[in-house]
N, CA and C of each residue as an Amber inpcrd file, in Angstrom:
protein
   543
  -0.8820000  31.2130000 -24.1640000  -0.2950000  32.4480000 -24.6170000
   1.1240000  32.5670000 -24.0950000   1.3290000  32.1950000 -22.7930000
   2.6430000  32.2930000 -22.1770000   3.6350000  31.4170000 -22.9360000
   3.2500000  30.2230000 -23.2840000   4.1630000  29.3150000 -23.9840000
   4.5370000  29.8670000 -25.3590000   3.5870000  30.4400000 -26.0240000
   3.8410000  31.0100000 -27.3450000   4.8530000  32.1160000 -27.2540000
   4.6950000  33.0000000 -26.2570000   5.6150000  34.1200000 -26.0960000
   6.9940000  33.6540000 -25.6560000   7.0620000  32.6660000 -24.7880000
   8.3460000  32.1340000 -24.3580000   9.0990000  31.5230000 -25.5320000
   8.3790000  30.8410000 -26.4090000   8.9970000  30.2210000 -27.5520000
   9.5500000  31.2650000 -28.5210000   8.9420000  32.4130000 -28.5460000
   9.4100000  33.4580000 -29.4710000  10.5130000  34.3100000 -28.8580000
  11.0120000  33.9270000 -27.6760000  12.1290000  34.6370000 -27.1080000
  11.7760000  35.7400000 -26.1620000  10.4740000  35.9470000 -25.8780000
  10.0710000  36.9920000 -24.9530000  10.3460000  36.5080000 -23.5040000
  10.5400000  37.4300000 -22.6350000  10.8080000  37.0790000 -21.2550000
   9.5080000  36.8000000 -20.5250000   9.6180000  36.1470000 -19.3700000
   8.4640000  35.8410000 -18.5680000   7.7840000  37.1300000 -18.0860000
   8.5340000  38.1680000 -17.7940000   7.9790000  39.4410000 -17.3110000
   7.0830000  40.0530000 -18.3970000   7.5240000  40.0250000 -19.6230000
   6.7060000  40.5530000 -20.7140000   5.4220000  39.7140000 -20.8780000
   5.5280000  38.4100000 -20.6990000   4.3800000  37.5420000 -20.7920000
   3.3860000  37.8920000 -19.7160000   3.8760000  38.1200000 -18.5070000
   3.0310000  38.4440000 -17.3600000   2.2990000  39.7540000 -17.6360000
   2.9800000  40.7410000 -18.1560000   2.3640000  42.0330000 -18.4520000
   1.2780000  41.8680000 -19.5160000   1.5310000  41.0700000 -20.5480000
   0.5150000  40.8230000 -21.5750000  -0.7250000  40.1650000 -20.9840000
  -0.5280000  39.1590000 -20.1340000  -1.6740000  38.4810000 -19.5220000
  -2.4400000  39.4020000 -18.6270000  -1.7560000  40.2540000 -17.8430000
  -2.4030000  41.1780000 -16.9480000  -3.2290000  42.2090000 -17.7480000
  -2.6660000  42.6800000 -18.8630000  -3.3650000  43.6310000 -19.7110000
  -4.6360000  42.9810000 -20.3160000  -4.4940000  41.7320000 -20.7430000
  -5.6350000  41.0050000 -21.2970000  -6.7350000  40.8600000 -20.2330000
  -6.3520000  40.4700000 -19.0250000  -7.3510000  40.2850000 -17.9410000
  -8.0130000  41.5980000 -17.5870000  -7.2420000  42.6830000 -17.5420000
  -7.8130000  44.0150000 -17.2500000  -8.8180000  44.3810000 -18.3410000
  -8.4730000  44.1710000 -19.6150000  -9.3740000  44.5030000 -20.7060000
 -10.6510000  43.6650000 -20.6270000 -10.5400000  42.3990000 -20.2550000
 -11.7350000  41.5510000 -20.0910000 -12.6140000  42.0880000 -18.9650000
 -12.0130000  42.5520000 -17.8960000 -12.7910000  43.1250000 -16.7840000
 -13.5140000  44.3920000 -17.2320000 -12.8460000  45.2340000 -17.9650000
 -13.4520000  46.4520000 -18.4710000 -14.6270000  46.1060000 -19.4090000
 -14.4560000  45.1160000 -20.2670000 -15.5140000  44.7130000 -21.1700000
 -16.7180000  44.1380000 -20.3730000 -16.4280000  43.4060000 -19.3430000
 -17.4900000  42.8530000 -18.5180000 -18.3120000  43.9760000 -17.8550000
 -17.6180000  44.9970000 -17.3450000 -18.2990000  46.1250000 -16.7180000
 -19.1110000  46.8780000 -17.7720000 -18.5890000  47.0670000 -18.9440000
 -19.3240000  47.7660000 -20.0140000 -20.5540000  46.9760000 -20.4240000
 -20.4390000  45.6570000 -20.5660000 -21.5780000  44.8180000 -20.9260000
 -22.6430000  44.9130000 -19.8540000 -22.2550000  44.8590000 -18.5830000
 -23.2010000  44.9450000 -17.4830000 -23.9120000  46.2870000 -17.4990000
 -23.1660000  47.3780000 -17.6740000 -23.7620000  48.7080000 -17.7030000
 -24.7620000  48.8310000 -18.8520000 -24.3770000  48.3460000 -20.0090000
 -25.2980000  48.4080000 -21.1430000 -26.5480000  47.5950000 -20.8900000
 -26.4060000  46.3940000 -20.3330000 -27.5440000  45.5430000 -20.0320000
 -28.4610000  46.2140000 -19.0450000 -27.9130000  46.8480000 -18.0490000
 -28.6870000  47.5290000 -17.0300000 -29.4940000  48.6600000 -17.6750000
 -28.8710000  49.3940000 -18.5590000 -29.5600000  50.4910000 -19.2280000
 -30.7120000  49.9670000 -20.0890000 -30.5010000  48.8240000 -20.7650000
 -31.5580000  48.2240000 -21.5850000 -32.7060000  47.8170000 -20.7070000
 -32.4240000  47.1340000 -19.5800000 -33.4750000  46.6540000 -18.7010000
 -34.2380000  47.8410000 -18.1380000 -33.5900000  48.9060000 -17.8010000
 -34.2740000  50.0540000 -17.2110000 -34.8480000  50.9740000 -18.2660000
 -34.7330000  50.6170000 -19.5040000 -35.3200000  51.4280000 -20.5710000
 -34.6350000  52.7450000 -20.8120000 -33.4000000  52.8570000 -20.3570000
 -32.5860000  54.0710000 -20.5230000 -33.1930000  55.2890000 -19.8810000
 -34.3060000  55.1230000 -19.1340000 -34.9470000  56.3100000 -18.5240000
 -34.3120000  56.6110000 -17.1670000 -33.9950000  55.6360000 -16.4080000
 -33.5380000  55.8620000 -15.0580000 -32.1410000  56.4870000 -14.9490000
 -31.1810000  56.1760000 -15.8450000 -29.8570000  56.7910000 -15.6720000
 -29.8980000  58.3280000 -15.7700000 -30.8690000  58.8740000 -16.4240000
 -30.9330000  60.3280000 -16.5950000 -31.4580000  61.0180000 -15.3510000
 -31.9980000  60.2660000 -14.3690000 -32.5460000  60.8650000 -13.1890000
 -31.4450000  61.2070000 -12.1980000 -31.6870000  62.2120000 -11.4000000
 -30.7430000  62.5350000 -10.3280000 -30.7530000  61.4050000  -9.2980000
 -29.6550000  61.2630000  -8.5640000 -29.5150000  60.1720000  -7.6470000
 -30.5940000  60.1170000  -6.5830000 -31.1090000  61.2860000  -6.1700000
 -32.1110000  61.3050000  -5.0990000 -33.5510000  61.2410000  -5.6210000
 -33.7410000  61.2660000  -6.9340000 -35.0740000  61.1950000  -7.5230000
 -35.6140000  59.7510000  -7.4050000 -36.9170000  59.6610000  -7.2000000
 -37.5680000  58.3760000  -7.2120000 -38.3210000  58.2530000  -8.5310000
 -38.3300000  57.0300000  -9.1070000 -39.0670000  56.8730000 -10.3530000
 -40.5650000  57.1490000 -10.1160000 -41.1980000  57.6960000 -11.1490000
 -42.6240000  57.9690000 -11.0270000 -43.3930000  56.6430000 -11.1080000
 -44.6730000  56.7100000 -10.7660000 -45.5260000  55.5430000 -10.8180000
 -45.5920000  55.0500000 -12.2460000 -45.6560000  55.9780000 -13.1960000
 -45.6950000  55.6000000 -14.6150000 -44.4290000  54.8660000 -15.0320000
 -43.2770000  55.3450000 -14.5960000 -41.9960000  54.6510000 -14.9060000
 -41.9520000  53.2630000 -14.3020000 -42.4420000  53.1500000 -13.0710000
 -42.4350000  51.8460000 -12.3980000 -43.3800000  50.9040000 -13.1290000
 -44.5310000  51.3780000 -13.5530000 -45.4560000  50.5280000 -14.2910000
 -44.8480000  50.0990000 -15.6350000 -44.1170000  51.0250000 -16.2540000
 -43.4320000  50.6870000 -17.5290000 -42.3770000  49.6330000 -17.3110000
 -41.6150000  49.7600000 -16.2360000 -40.6030000  48.7580000 -15.8950000
 -41.2720000  47.4180000 -15.6350000 -42.3580000  47.4280000 -14.8900000
 -43.1120000  46.1970000 -14.5860000 -43.6110000  45.5570000 -15.8610000
 -44.1310000  46.3630000 -16.7600000 -44.6620000  45.8310000 -18.0330000
 -43.5670000  45.1420000 -18.8370000 -42.3660000  45.7350000 -18.8680000
 -41.2750000  45.1120000 -19.5870000 -40.8550000  43.7770000 -18.9420000
 -40.8540000  43.7290000 -17.6060000 -40.5040000  42.5010000 -16.9190000
 -41.5560000  41.4440000 -17.1450000 -42.8430000  41.8430000 -17.1480000
 -43.9100000  40.8800000 -17.3960000 -43.8180000  40.3340000 -18.8210000
 -43.5370000  41.1960000 -19.7900000 -43.4020000  40.7330000 -21.1830000
 -42.2800000  39.7240000 -21.2940000 -41.1660000  39.9970000 -20.6540000
 -40.0580000  39.0360000 -20.6640000 -40.4610000  37.7470000 -20.0000000
 -41.1410000  37.8580000 -18.8560000 -41.5570000  36.6660000 -18.1040000
 -42.5360000  35.8280000 -18.9360000 -43.4710000  36.4600000 -19.6610000
 -44.4190000  35.7200000 -20.4690000 -43.6970000  34.9300000 -21.5670000
 -42.7020000  35.5380000 -22.1450000 -41.9230000  34.8220000 -23.1580000
 -41.2350000  33.6050000 -22.5560000 -40.6820000  33.7810000 -21.3520000
 -40.0200000  32.6690000 -20.6720000 -41.0230000  31.5860000 -20.2760000
 -42.2300000  31.9910000 -19.8500000 -43.2580000  31.0240000 -19.4960000
 -43.6470000  30.2020000 -20.7270000 -43.8360000  30.8460000 -21.8680000
 -44.1770000  30.1210000 -23.0900000 -43.0750000  29.1160000 -23.4400000
 -41.8400000  29.4440000 -23.0880000 -40.7130000  28.5640000 -23.3660000
 -40.4970000  27.5810000 -22.2090000 -41.4060000  27.5820000 -21.2360000
 -41.3580000  26.6840000 -20.0750000 -40.0870000  26.8840000 -19.2540000
 -39.6370000  28.1150000 -19.1570000 -38.4590000  28.4670000 -18.3580000
 -38.9890000  29.2310000 -17.1290000 -39.6490000  28.4860000 -16.2470000
 -40.3990000  29.0370000 -15.1680000 -39.5380000  29.7350000 -14.1050000
 -38.4020000  29.1480000 -13.7640000 -37.5350000  29.7590000 -12.7510000
 -37.0870000  31.1510000 -13.1560000 -36.6590000  31.2620000 -14.4190000
 -36.2380000  32.5740000 -14.9110000 -37.3990000  33.5500000 -14.9790000
 -38.5550000  33.0200000 -15.3500000 -39.7530000  33.8730000 -15.3970000
 -40.0750000  34.4400000 -14.0170000 -39.9560000  33.6050000 -12.9880000
 -40.2320000  34.0590000 -11.6410000 -39.3380000  35.2060000 -11.2460000
 -38.0510000  35.1490000 -11.6370000 -37.1460000  36.2510000 -11.3420000
 -37.6460000  37.5530000 -11.9400000 -38.0810000  37.5000000 -13.1920000
 -38.5680000  38.7330000 -13.8320000 -39.9010000  39.1950000 -13.2130000
 -40.7500000  38.2240000 -12.8580000 -42.0280000  38.5830000 -12.2240000
 -41.8290000  39.1850000 -10.8470000 -40.8320000  38.7130000 -10.1350000
 -40.5490000  39.3350000  -8.8140000 -40.0850000  40.7630000  -8.9910000
 -39.2920000  41.0410000 -10.0010000 -38.8870000  42.4210000 -10.3050000
 -40.1210000  43.2560000 -10.6350000 -41.0190000  42.6870000 -11.4530000
 -42.2270000  43.3860000 -11.8160000 -43.0920000  43.6700000 -10.5680000
 -43.1650000  42.6940000  -9.6770000 -43.9480000  42.8570000  -8.4680000
 -43.3650000  43.9810000  -7.5740000 -42.0290000  44.0620000  -7.5160000
 -41.4000000  45.1300000  -6.7610000 -41.7450000  46.4860000  -7.3410000
 -41.8590000  46.5730000  -8.6530000 -42.1720000  47.8420000  -9.3200000
 -43.6670000  48.1740000  -9.2330000 -44.5080000  47.1400000  -9.3140000
 -45.9760000  47.3810000  -9.3700000 -46.6870000  46.2220000  -8.6810000
 -46.6310000  46.1980000  -7.3780000 -47.2010000  45.1020000  -6.5970000
 -48.7010000  45.0250000  -6.5590000 -49.3670000  46.0440000  -7.0960000
 -50.8430000  46.0510000  -7.0740000 -51.4280000  45.5670000  -8.3920000
 -50.6090000  45.0000000  -9.2410000 -51.0700000  44.4870000 -10.5330000
 -51.4100000  43.0130000 -10.3780000 -52.7050000  42.6470000 -10.4510000
 -53.0920000  41.2630000 -10.2540000 -52.5360000  40.3090000 -11.3070000
 -52.2760000  40.8050000 -12.4980000 -51.7300000  39.9430000 -13.5700000
 -50.3680000  39.3980000 -13.1560000 -49.5640000  40.2300000 -12.4940000
 -48.2090000  39.8250000 -12.0640000 -48.3430000  38.6350000 -11.0830000
 -49.2320000  38.7630000 -10.1260000 -49.4240000  37.7030000  -9.1540000
 -49.9890000  36.4610000  -9.7890000 -50.8650000  36.6260000 -10.7640000
 -51.4120000  35.4880000 -11.4740000 -50.3430000  34.7100000 -12.2270000
 -49.4730000  35.4530000 -12.9570000 -48.3750000  34.7970000 -13.6820000
 -47.3980000  34.1410000 -12.7020000 -47.1490000  34.7820000 -11.5610000
 -46.2910000  34.1570000 -10.5430000 -46.8810000  32.8420000 -10.0880000
 -48.1960000  32.8510000  -9.8220000 -48.8870000  31.6350000  -9.4080000
 -48.7450000  30.5560000 -10.4310000 -48.9160000  30.9010000 -11.6940000
 -48.8040000  29.9480000 -12.8000000 -47.4120000  29.3140000 -12.8180000
 -46.3710000  30.1590000 -12.7650000 -45.0120000  29.6680000 -12.8620000
 -44.6800000  28.7760000 -11.6530000 -45.1150000  29.2140000 -10.4670000
 -44.8810000  28.3890000  -9.2580000 -45.5960000  27.0460000  -9.4090000
 -46.8350000  27.0720000  -9.8720000 -47.6140000  25.8250000 -10.0280000
 -46.9310000  24.8770000 -10.9920000 -46.4350000  25.4070000 -12.0760000
 -45.7730000  24.5710000 -13.0610000 -44.4720000  23.9350000 -12.5160000
 -43.8590000  24.6220000 -11.5170000 -42.6940000  24.0440000 -10.8730000
 -43.0250000  23.1410000  -9.6980000 -44.3210000  23.0020000  -9.4150000
 -44.7520000  22.1570000  -8.3310000 -44.6640000  22.8090000  -6.9420000
 -44.4760000  24.1190000  -6.9480000 -44.4390000  24.8720000  -5.6880000
 -45.8390000  25.3980000  -5.3680000 -46.6720000  24.4600000  -4.9190000
 -48.0850000  24.7370000  -4.7770000 -48.4060000  25.7620000  -3.6960000
 -47.6380000  25.7730000  -2.5930000 -47.9200000  26.8050000  -1.5550000
 -47.6620000  28.2170000  -2.1000000 -46.5330000  28.3800000  -2.7830000
 -46.2270000  29.7020000  -3.3550000 -47.2750000  30.0680000  -4.4520000
 -47.6990000  29.0770000  -5.2220000 -48.7110000  29.3230000  -6.2410000
 -49.9970000  29.7750000  -5.6070000 -50.4350000  29.1100000  -4.5360000
 -51.6680000  29.4610000  -3.8570000 -51.5850000  30.8890000  -3.2840000
 -50.4560000  31.2290000  -2.7090000 -50.2670000  32.5790000  -2.1510000
 -50.3870000  33.6130000  -3.2740000 -49.7820000  33.3050000  -4.4170000
 -49.8170000  34.2800000  -5.5230000 -51.2320000  34.4230000  -6.1010000
 -51.9370000  33.2970000  -6.2830000 -53.3370000  33.3950000  -6.7530000
 -54.2230000  34.1430000  -5.7650000 -54.0370000  33.8570000  -4.4850000
 -54.8480000  34.5500000  -3.4670000 -54.6050000  36.0670000  -3.5280000
 -53.3440000  36.4410000  -3.7410000 -53.0250000  37.8880000  -3.8460000
 -53.6930000  38.5010000  -5.0780000 -53.6040000  37.7760000  -6.1970000
 -54.2290000  38.2770000  -7.4340000 -55.7610000  38.4460000  -7.2220000
 -56.3890000  37.4790000  -6.5660000 -57.8250000  37.5500000  -6.3600000
 -58.1970000  38.5600000  -5.2660000 -57.2860000  38.8440000  -4.3560000
 -57.5270000  39.8930000  -3.4050000 -57.5370000  41.2560000  -4.0940000
 -56.6150000  41.4410000  -5.0410000 -56.5420000  42.6890000  -5.7860000
 -57.6890000  42.8180000  -6.7770000 -58.1160000  41.6780000  -7.3640000
 -59.2020000  41.6890000  -8.3320000 -59.9880000  40.3740000  -8.1710000
 -61.0530000  40.3890000  -7.3950000 -61.8200000  39.1730000  -7.1400000
 -62.4480000  38.5450000  -8.3870000 -62.4920000  39.3120000  -9.4660000
 -63.0740000  38.8060000 -10.7190000 -62.0200000  38.4830000 -11.7780000
 -60.7710000  38.2910000 -11.3500000 -59.7110000  38.0410000 -12.3370000
 -59.8830000  36.6370000 -12.8930000 -60.3310000  36.5910000 -14.1510000
 -60.6770000  35.2850000 -14.7630000 -59.4950000  34.3390000 -14.8360000
 -58.3170000  34.8350000 -15.1610000 -57.1220000  34.0230000 -15.2550000
 -56.7780000  33.3730000 -13.9350000 -56.8360000  34.1760000 -12.8730000
 -56.4990000  33.6630000 -11.5510000 -57.5590000  32.6480000 -11.0830000
 -58.8130000  32.9100000 -11.4160000 -59.8650000  31.9330000 -11.0590000
 -59.6290000  30.5900000 -11.7720000 -59.3140000  30.6640000 -13.0330000
 -59.0620000  29.4100000 -13.7840000 -57.8460000  28.6930000 -13.2240000
 -56.7070000  29.3720000 -13.1230000 -55.4720000  28.7420000 -12.6960000
 -55.5590000  28.2230000 -11.2610000 -56.1970000  28.9890000 -10.3780000
 -56.3420000  28.5260000  -8.9980000 -57.2780000  27.3230000  -8.9900000
 -58.2760000  27.3360000  -9.8290000 -59.1590000  26.1640000  -9.9550000
 -58.3700000  24.9250000 -10.3580000 -57.4470000  25.0650000 -11.2950000
 -56.5970000  23.9550000 -11.7010000 -55.6950000  23.5230000 -10.5420000
 -55.2200000  24.4920000  -9.7600000 -54.3980000  24.1420000  -8.5970000
 -55.2350000  23.3480000  -7.5850000 -56.4810000  23.7670000  -7.3810000
 -57.3700000  23.0360000  -6.4710000 -57.5100000  21.5710000  -6.9180000
 -57.5850000  21.3470000  -8.2110000 -57.6900000  19.9750000  -8.7040000
 -56.3840000  19.1890000  -8.4120000 -55.2660000  19.8420000  -8.5850000
 -53.9620000  19.2030000  -8.2490000 -53.9390000  18.8350000  -6.7670000
 -54.5140000  19.7000000  -5.9360000 -54.5190000  19.4580000  -4.5000000
 -55.6590000  18.5780000  -4.0440000 -56.3950000  17.9860000  -5.0180000
 -57.5320000  17.1230000  -4.7370000 -58.6290000  17.8040000  -3.9560000
 -58.9330000  19.0170000  -4.4360000 -59.9850000  19.8370000  -3.8270000
 -60.9930000  20.2460000  -4.9470000 -61.6350000  19.2510000  -5.5750000
 -62.4740000  19.5680000  -6.7260000 -63.6710000  20.5030000  -6.4080000
 -64.2040000  20.4670000  -5.1760000 -65.3180000  21.3220000  -4.8210000
 -64.9350000  22.8100000  -4.9390000 -63.7260000  23.1330000  -4.5040000
 -63.2750000  24.5410000  -4.6280000 -63.0850000  24.9140000  -6.0830000
 -62.5750000  23.9630000  -6.8880000 -62.4510000  24.2350000  -8.3090000
 -63.7900000  24.4860000  -8.9480000 -64.8120000  23.7220000  -8.5190000
 -66.1900000  23.9350000  -9.0220000 -66.7450000  25.2890000  -8.6160000
 -66.3790000  25.7510000  -7.4220000 -66.7960000  27.0900000  -6.9910000
 -66.2450000  28.1410000  -7.9450000 -65.0020000  27.9790000  -8.3390000
 -64.3860000  28.9250000  -9.2740000 -65.0720000  28.8230000 -10.6400000
 -65.4300000  27.5960000 -11.0280000 -66.1300000  27.4200000 -12.2890000
 -67.4740000  28.1630000 -12.2660000 -68.2100000  28.0630000 -11.1620000
 -69.4460000  28.7760000 -11.0510000 -69.2760000  30.2810000 -11.1440000
 -68.2470000  30.7850000 -10.5040000 -67.9480000  32.2340000 -10.5730000
 -67.6250000  32.6310000 -12.0030000 -66.8590000  31.7990000 -12.6950000
 -66.5330000  32.1010000 -14.1110000 -67.7880000  32.0760000 -14.9690000
 -68.7430000  31.1990000 -14.6750000 -70.0190000  31.1700000 -15.4220000
 -70.7240000  32.4970000 -15.2270000 -70.6740000  33.0660000 -14.0360000
 -71.2990000  34.3480000 -13.7580000 -70.5910000  35.4720000 -14.5170000
 -69.2230000  35.4230000 -14.4930000 -68.4450000  36.4580000 -15.1390000
 -68.5070000  36.3850000 -16.6560000 -68.7180000  35.1860000 -17.1830000
 -68.7050000  34.9510000 -18.6390000 -70.0050000  34.2630000 -19.0610000
 -71.1350000  35.0310000 -19.0360000 -72.4180000  34.3950000 -19.3850000
 -72.4450000  33.8800000 -20.8370000 -71.6370000  34.4520000 -21.7020000
 -71.5750000  33.9870000 -23.0680000 -70.3590000  33.1020000 -23.3150000
 -69.7210000  32.6870000 -22.2600000 -68.5110000  31.8680000 -22.3700000
 -67.2410000  32.6700000 -22.5070000 -66.1410000  32.0670000 -22.0860000
 -64.8470000  32.6620000 -22.2660000 -63.8020000  31.5410000 -22.1580000
 -62.6050000  31.8440000 -22.5760000 -61.5710000  30.8150000 -22.6170000
 -61.2850000  30.2230000 -21.2530000 -61.2170000  31.0690000 -20.2290000
 -60.9300000  30.5730000 -18.8910000 -62.0050000  29.6150000 -18.3920000
 -63.2420000  29.9230000 -18.6790000 -64.3580000  29.0720000 -18.2920000
 -64.2330000  27.6950000 -18.9820000 -63.9940000  27.7360000 -20.2670000
 -63.8980000  26.4830000 -21.0320000 -62.7190000  25.6260000 -20.5940000
 -61.5920000  26.2770000 -20.3120000 -60.4080000  25.4900000 -19.8860000
 -60.6080000  24.8570000 -18.5380000 -61.2050000  25.5970000 -17.5880000
 -61.4430000  25.0280000 -16.2440000 -62.5150000  23.9230000 -16.3320000
 -63.5160000  24.1510000 -17.1430000 -64.5610000  23.1250000 -17.3450000
 -63.9320000  21.8270000 -17.8460000 -63.0270000  21.9270000 -18.8290000
 -62.3430000  20.7330000 -19.3570000 -61.4530000  20.0630000 -18.3080000
 -60.7760000  20.8650000 -17.5190000 -59.8930000  20.3210000 -16.4610000
 -60.7160000  19.5710000 -15.4180000 -61.8520000  20.1160000 -15.0410000
 -62.6970000  19.4770000 -14.0520000 -63.2530000  18.1570000 -14.6370000
 -63.6810000  18.1930000 -15.9110000 -64.1780000  16.9710000 -16.5360000
 -63.1090000  15.9140000 -16.6210000 -61.9060000  16.3130000 -16.9690000
 -60.7780000  15.3820000 -17.0280000 -60.4420000  14.8060000 -15.6530000
 -60.6030000  15.6320000 -14.6290000 -60.3490000  15.2160000 -13.2410000
 -61.3490000  14.1190000 -12.8320000 -62.5550000  14.2330000 -13.4040000
 -63.5970000  13.2480000 -13.0680000 -64.7330000  13.8480000 -12.2910000
 -64.8760000  15.1110000 -12.4230000 -65.9450000  15.7530000 -11.6420000
 -66.8520000  16.5310000 -12.5040000
């Protein structure tokens, strides 16, 4: 831009002013984009609250649900690191939701972060000992860690929870068979 203005007879000072104005406008646009994104993420509910108000439990659960929905989309696209970021936000908003911990465990497991995955599955099962998804996924993690007996214990629990069968039971059964047990 500077060269173009110099060629047209403009002074360097005018060029500098034009560049500074352009940079300032870019900064303003960046701030506006960030503010808009923040409002979208927060569902436009939080900006209306007074500064000293705390979000209600319902608002926090709504925020968590939006973060989980985004994370699930990222998990389906195999973008596990980004999914973990959204799941951590969801966990901050609603840490007593076992599904959040289960999805965290899944994403960590897919990244090969088995310790973090185990911690997440344990938390999910502490919150809900009958969480079928966490039982299946932790069973698969046990197979990865060469602990087939623990995976079989989860399979037995799923048989009890799903006397007529369920997807989690069938998937863990197939994983154990593939493992060789």
